[in-house]
C-alpha positions as CSV (number, residue, x, y, z in Angstrom):
1,M,-25.0,9.2,2.8
2,D,-27.1,6.7,4.2
3,R,-28.4,4.1,1.6
4,E,-29.9,1.4,3.9
5,A,-32.6,-0.5,2.8
6,E,-34.7,-3.4,3.3
7,G,-35.0,-6.3,0.6
8,D,-34.6,-9.9,0.1
9,A,-30.6,-10.9,0.4
10,T,-30.9,-13.7,-2.0
11,Q,-32.3,-11.8,-4.7
12,P,-30.5,-8.9,-7.2
13,P,-30.9,-5.3,-6.8
14,A,-34.7,-4.4,-7.4
15,H,-34.2,-2.2,-10.0
16,H,-32.1,-4.7,-11.9
17,K,-34.8,-7.5,-11.4
18,D,-35.0,-8.3,-15.4
19,S,-31.1,-9.4,-15.4
20,D,-31.4,-13.3,-14.2
21,R,-27.5,-13.2,-13.9
22,I,-26.7,-10.6,-11.5
23,D,-26.2,-11.5,-7.7
24,H,-27.7,-9.4,-4.9
25,Y,-24.2,-7.6,-4.2
26,G,-24.8,-6.0,-8.0
27,F,-22.0,-8.4,-9.5
28,E,-23.0,-9.9,-13.4
29,R,-22.0,-13.3,-13.3
30,H,-22.5,-14.7,-17.0
31,H,-19.7,-17.5,-16.4
32,D,-20.8,-19.1,-13.1
33,F,-23.6,-18.2,-12.7
34,E,-25.3,-21.6,-12.7
35,S,-22.7,-22.8,-10.1
36,Y,-23.7,-19.8,-7.8
37,K,-27.4,-19.9,-8.4
38,E,-27.2,-23.9,-6.9
39,M,-24.8,-23.0,-3.7
40,M,-27.4,-20.1,-3.4
41,N,-30.7,-22.5,-3.4
42,E,-28.5,-24.5,-0.7
43,Y,-27.0,-21.9,1.3
44,V,-30.5,-19.7,1.7
45,A,-31.9,-22.4,4.3
46,V,-28.6,-21.5,6.5
47,L,-29.1,-18.1,6.0
48,N,-32.4,-18.3,7.0
49,R,-31.5,-19.8,10.0
50,R,-28.5,-17.6,10.9
51,S,-31.0,-14.7,10.7
52,M,-33.3,-15.6,13.1
53,R,-30.9,-16.4,15.7
54,W,-29.1,-13.1,15.1
55,S,-32.4,-11.3,15.3
56,K,-32.9,-13.3,18.2
57,L,-29.5,-12.5,20.0
58,L,-29.3,-9.0,19.1
59,Q,-33.1,-8.2,20.0
60,D,-33.8,-5.7,22.5
61,K,-29.7,-4.9,22.8
62,P,-28.5,-1.5,22.2
63,N,-24.5,-3.1,22.4
64,V,-23.1,-5.6,20.8
65,D,-21.1,-7.7,23.7
66,K,-17.8,-9.6,22.6
67,N,-18.2,-13.0,24.3
68,L,-17.9,-16.6,23.5
69,T,-21.7,-16.7,22.0
70,V,-21.3,-13.9,19.8
71,K,-17.6,-15.3,18.6
72,R,-19.5,-18.9,17.8
73,Y,-22.1,-16.6,16.2
74,V,-19.9,-14.8,14.1
75,R,-18.0,-17.9,12.9
76,K,-20.5,-19.2,11.4
77,G,-21.8,-16.5,9.5
78,V,-23.3,-12.6,9.9
79,P,-26.7,-12.1,7.9
80,N,-26.5,-9.3,5.6
81,E,-29.2,-7.4,7.4
82,H,-26.6,-7.5,10.6
83,R,-23.3,-7.0,9.2
84,A,-22.9,-3.5,9.6
85,R,-23.6,-3.3,13.1
86,I,-21.9,-6.4,14.0
87,W,-18.4,-5.6,12.0
88,M,-18.9,-1.6,13.9
89,A,-19.0,-3.1,16.7
90,A,-16.6,-5.5,16.9
91,S,-14.1,-3.3,15.3
92,G,-14.5,-0.8,17.3
93,A,-15.2,1.6,14.5
94,Q,-18.8,2.5,16.2
95,E,-16.8,3.6,19.1
96,Q,-14.5,5.7,16.9
97,M,-17.5,7.2,15.1
98,E,-19.4,8.5,17.8
99,S,-16.3,9.8,19.3
100,K,-15.9,11.8,16.3
101,P,-19.4,13.2,15.4
102,G,-19.1,15.3,11.8
103,Y,-15.2,14.3,11.5
104,Y,-15.7,12.9,8.6
105,Q,-18.0,15.3,7.0
106,S,-15.0,17.8,7.9
107,L,-12.4,15.6,6.0
108,L,-14.8,16.0,2.7
109,A,-15.2,19.6,3.2
110,M,-11.8,20.5,3.7
111,E,-9.2,21.6,1.2
112,H,-8.0,18.6,-1.3
113,D,-4.8,17.6,-2.5
114,A,-4.8,17.6,-6.2
115,K,-2.5,14.5,-6.8
116,L,-4.6,12.4,-4.5
117,K,-7.8,13.3,-5.9
118,E,-6.2,12.4,-9.6
119,T,-5.1,9.0,-8.1
120,I,-8.3,8.2,-6.6
121,H,-10.3,9.1,-9.8
122,T,-7.9,7.5,-12.0
123,D,-8.8,3.9,-10.6
124,M,-12.2,4.6,-10.2
125,H,-13.6,3.0,-13.2
126,R,-11.5,0.2,-12.5
127,T,-13.4,-0.9,-9.5
128,F,-15.8,-3.7,-10.1
129,P,-16.5,-3.0,-14.0
130,D,-18.5,-6.1,-13.5
131,N,-20.8,-4.6,-11.1
132,I,-24.1,-2.9,-11.8
133,L,-24.0,-0.5,-9.1
134,F,-20.6,1.2,-9.4
135,K,-20.7,1.7,-13.4
136,S,-20.7,5.4,-13.9
137,R,-23.9,5.2,-16.1
138,A,-26.0,4.0,-13.0
139,E,-29.1,6.1,-11.9
140,E,-27.8,5.2,-8.8
141,G,-24.3,4.5,-8.8
142,L,-22.2,4.0,-5.7
143,Q,-18.7,5.7,-7.5
144,K,-19.3,8.9,-5.7
145,D,-19.5,7.0,-2.2
146,L,-16.5,5.2,-2.9
147,F,-14.6,8.4,-3.9
148,N,-15.5,10.2,-1.5
149,V,-14.8,7.5,1.3
150,L,-11.2,6.7,-0.1
151,L,-11.1,10.9,-0.1
152,A,-11.7,11.1,3.2
153,Y,-9.3,8.3,4.2
154,G,-6.6,9.6,2.3
155,H,-6.6,12.8,4.4
156,H,-7.3,10.9,7.5
157,N,-4.5,8.8,7.2
158,Q,-2.2,11.1,5.3
159,A,1.0,8.0,5.8
160,V,-0.9,5.9,3.8
161,G,-2.9,8.2,1.4
162,Y,-4.0,6.3,-1.5
163,C,-2.9,2.7,-2.8
164,Q,-4.7,0.3,-5.3
165,G,-6.2,-2.3,-3.5
166,M,-7.8,0.2,-0.9
167,N,-10.2,1.0,-3.6
168,F,-11.7,-2.6,-3.4
169,I,-11.9,-2.5,0.1
170,A,-14.0,0.5,0.7
171,G,-16.1,-0.7,-2.2
172,Y,-17.0,-4.0,-0.1
173,L,-17.7,-1.9,2.7
174,I,-20.2,1.0,1.0
175,I,-21.8,-2.5,-0.6
176,I,-22.8,-3.7,3.0
177,T,-22.7,-0.4,5.3
178,K,-24.7,1.5,2.2
179,D,-23.3,4.3,4.0
180,E,-20.3,6.3,3.6
181,E,-19.1,7.3,7.2
182,K,-19.6,3.7,8.1
183,S,-17.6,2.8,5.2
184,F,-15.0,5.0,6.4
185,W,-14.5,4.6,9.8
186,L,-14.3,0.7,8.7
187,M,-11.7,1.5,7.0
188,D,-10.2,3.0,9.4
189,A,-10.4,0.2,11.9
190,L,-8.7,-2.6,9.0
191,L,-5.9,-0.3,8.1
192,G,-4.8,1.3,11.2
193,R,-5.6,-1.1,14.1
194,I,-5.7,-4.5,12.4
195,L,-3.8,-4.7,9.4
196,P,-1.2,-1.9,10.8
197,D,1.8,-1.2,8.0
198,Y,-0.4,-3.5,5.0
199,Y,-0.7,-0.2,3.0
200,S,2.0,2.0,4.1
201,P,4.4,2.7,1.4
202,A,7.0,0.0,2.7
203,M,4.2,-2.3,3.4
204,L,5.9,-3.6,6.0
205,G,3.4,-5.6,8.2
206,L,2.2,-7.3,4.8
207,R,5.5,-7.9,3.9
208,T,6.5,-9.5,7.4
209,D,3.0,-11.5,7.3
210,H,3.7,-13.4,4.1
211,E,7.0,-15.0,6.0
212,V,5.2,-15.7,8.9
213,L,2.8,-17.2,6.6
214,G,5.8,-19.6,5.6
215,E,6.8,-20.6,9.0
216,L,2.9,-21.6,9.5
217,V,2.9,-23.2,6.5
218,K,6.6,-25.5,7.9
219,T,4.6,-26.5,10.8
220,K,0.8,-28.1,9.1
221,A,2.3,-28.4,5.7
222,P,5.8,-29.6,6.1
223,A,6.6,-31.0,2.4
224,V,5.2,-27.7,1.2
225,G,7.1,-25.3,3.4
226,Q,10.3,-27.4,2.2
227,L,9.0,-27.2,-1.6
228,M,8.5,-23.3,-1.4
229,A,12.0,-23.3,0.8
230,Q,13.3,-23.4,-3.1
231,Y,12.5,-20.4,-4.0
232,P,13.2,-17.1,-2.1
233,G,11.0,-14.4,-2.2
234,I,8.2,-17.1,-3.3
235,W,5.7,-16.4,-0.5
236,T,5.2,-12.7,-1.7
237,L,5.0,-13.6,-5.2
238,V,1.6,-16.4,-4.6
239,V,0.2,-14.9,-1.6
240,S,0.2,-11.0,-2.1
241,R,-3.2,-10.1,-3.6
242,W,-4.6,-12.4,-1.1
243,F,-3.4,-10.7,1.6
244,I,-4.1,-7.0,0.1
245,C,-6.9,-7.4,-1.5
246,L,-8.3,-9.5,1.5
247,Y,-9.1,-12.0,-1.1
248,I,-11.2,-9.9,-2.7
249,D,-11.4,-11.2,-6.4
250,I,-9.6,-13.8,-5.0
251,L,-12.4,-16.4,-3.3
252,P,-16.3,-15.8,-4.0
253,I,-17.7,-12.8,-2.5
254,E,-19.8,-14.9,0.2
255,T,-16.6,-16.5,1.0
256,V,-14.8,-13.4,0.9
257,L,-17.8,-12.0,3.3
258,R,-17.6,-15.1,5.9
259,I,-13.7,-14.3,6.3
260,W,-14.4,-11.0,7.0
261,D,-17.0,-11.3,9.8
262,C,-13.8,-13.4,11.5
263,L,-11.7,-10.5,10.7
264,F,-13.6,-7.5,12.3
265,Y,-14.3,-9.8,15.2
266,E,-10.8,-11.8,15.6
267,G,-8.2,-10.0,14.3
268,S,-5.5,-10.8,11.1
269,K,-5.1,-14.3,12.4
270,V,-7.8,-15.1,10.4
271,L,-6.3,-14.3,6.8
272,F,-3.3,-17.1,7.8
273,R,-6.6,-19.5,8.5
274,V,-7.6,-18.8,5.5
275,A,-4.4,-19.3,3.7
276,L,-3.4,-22.2,5.6
277,T,-7.1,-24.1,4.9
278,L,-6.3,-23.1,1.1
279,I,-2.5,-24.8,0.9
280,V,-3.2,-27.6,3.6
281,H,-6.3,-28.7,1.5
282,H,-3.8,-28.7,-1.9
283,Q,-1.1,-29.8,-0.9
284,T,-1.0,-33.1,-3.1
285,E,-1.5,-30.8,-5.9
286,I,1.3,-27.9,-4.9
287,L,3.7,-31.1,-4.8
288,R,3.8,-31.9,-8.0
289,A,4.9,-28.8,-8.7
290,R,8.5,-29.1,-10.6
291,S,9.0,-25.4,-11.5
292,L,8.4,-22.0,-10.1
293,P,5.7,-21.4,-13.0
294,D,4.2,-24.8,-11.7
295,V,3.7,-23.4,-7.8
296,C,2.0,-20.2,-9.1
297,A,0.0,-21.8,-11.1
298,C,-1.1,-23.7,-8.9
299,F,-1.7,-21.2,-6.2
300,K,-3.9,-19.6,-8.6
301,Q,-6.3,-22.3,-9.5
302,M,-6.7,-23.2,-5.5
303,T,-8.8,-20.4,-5.2
304,C,-11.2,-21.8,-7.8
305,G,-14.1,-24.2,-7.7
306,S,-16.6,-25.6,-5.4
307,F,-14.4,-25.9,-2.1
308,T,-14.1,-22.4,-2.4
309,L,-17.2,-21.5,-3.7
310,D,-19.3,-23.3,-0.9
311,C,-18.7,-20.7,1.9
312,H,-20.2,-22.3,4.5
313,T,-18.4,-25.6,4.2
314,F,-15.1,-23.8,3.4
315,M,-15.3,-21.9,6.8
316,Q,-15.8,-24.4,8.9
317,P,-12.2,-26.3,8.8
318,T,-10.5,-22.7,8.9
319,H,-11.1,-22.9,12.6
320,P,-11.1,-26.0,14.1
321,E,-8.7,-27.7,12.1
322,L,-6.6,-25.4,12.1
323,R,-6.6,-23.7,15.7
324,Q,-3.2,-24.9,16.7
325,A,-2.3,-22.6,13.6
326,S,-3.2,-20.1,15.3
327,I,-2.3,-20.8,18.7
328,Y,1.3,-20.9,17.3
329,F,1.2,-17.5,15.5
330,T,0.4,-15.6,18.5
331,S,3.0,-17.6,20.7
332,T,5.8,-17.2,18.2
333,C,5.5,-15.5,15.1
334,R,4.3,-12.6,16.5
335,E,7.5,-11.4,17.9
336,F,8.5,-10.9,14.2
337,K,5.6,-8.8,13.7
338,Q,5.3,-5.0,14.7
339,P,2.8,-4.3,17.9
340,G,-0.4,-3.0,17.9
341,T,-2.3,-5.3,15.2
342,G,-5.8,-5.2,17.6
343,L,-5.8,-9.2,18.1
344,T,-7.4,-10.5,21.0
345,S,-6.1,-13.4,23.1
346,D,-6.5,-17.1,21.9
347,E,-6.7,-18.2,26.0
348,D,-10.4,-18.8,24.9
349,E,-9.5,-20.4,21.4
350,G,-10.7,-24.0,22.2
351,K,-13.6,-22.9,24.4
352,A,-16.0,-21.4,21.4
C-alpha cells in the first residue's frame, strides 16, 4: 500500500517523462501549462529553500511538535517530501493510526455493503479524469487505492458513508501520502474532527459555515456584505463547492496544498481566511454586479488567474492581513457552529 518514492518535486512522474505538459502530480495541463511552468520556475527557489529549512527543523526528531516555529513554517509551506508526515502529526491522524494497528485492513477485509460499493465505483471515472495516475488504463494507477480508502471510510463512518466530493479529497491525499492507510486516517481527521457535519446527510456544519462566512464578510468588506444580503441563500450558492471540495478544482493545486498545510495544522478557520482573501481582493468586481447571475459569474472568475496561481504570494495575505477575521471568528461566530471542530486557540495568533 505504501508507494513512497524519492524524486524531484518539480518534475512529472518518471514513467511519463515524454510528456511535457504533465505536472509532477500527474495532472495534464494543456490550457495553462505555460503560465504554470513560468510560476514553477520562480517557485522552485522557494521550494528548495523551504525544503532545506524543514529538513534541518525535523532532523533527528521522531515527533513533530506543535509550537510557534512549526506554525510559522507551516504557513510558509510544507515541502512535498515532508507533507505526509506533517499532516499526519498535526491532525492527530498519526496518533489514531498507531493506536489502532490493523484497523484499516480489517475494514477492507469485512463484508462490504453492495450499495456503498456501487456508489463509490460510479464515481471512479469522474475522479481526476485529467490525471494520468487515476486513469484506469494506467499501469500503476491509483484508482484501486482510491476505491479502497473510500470503501473503508464508508464502513468506518456509516453516518456519512460516501458522498460526492469525498473522492477528490481522498485522491489528493493519496497523491501526497502515496499510502492508503495514511490517506484513510487523514480522511478521518478531516471529516471527523476538523470539518464535522460537512459531509453528513444534513450537511449542518457546511451550511452553518456559509452563514458564518457571510457574517465575516460584513466585517471585512461591508459593501459586499450589503450587496450579498439582497440575495437570500447566496452564500451557499457561490461558495458551497469552495468548502465541500476544500478548494480542489477551484484553485490551482499548489495553492490548494498550501491551504491544506494550514488546514491540518490550524483547523477550518483557514477555509474562511482563503475565502475572505478572494472576496476582499475582488470586492471592486463584485460590487459591479447588477444581478444574481452577475454575482455568481464574478465568484467563479475570481478563483482563476495569476493571483491564485502564484501560491506563495496568494497565501501571504491569508494570515497577517486577515488576522482579525480569525479572532472575530473564534470569539463570536463559533457560537453558530456545532461543538468539537478541533480548532486551536488564537491566543498566539499575533505571535506567529
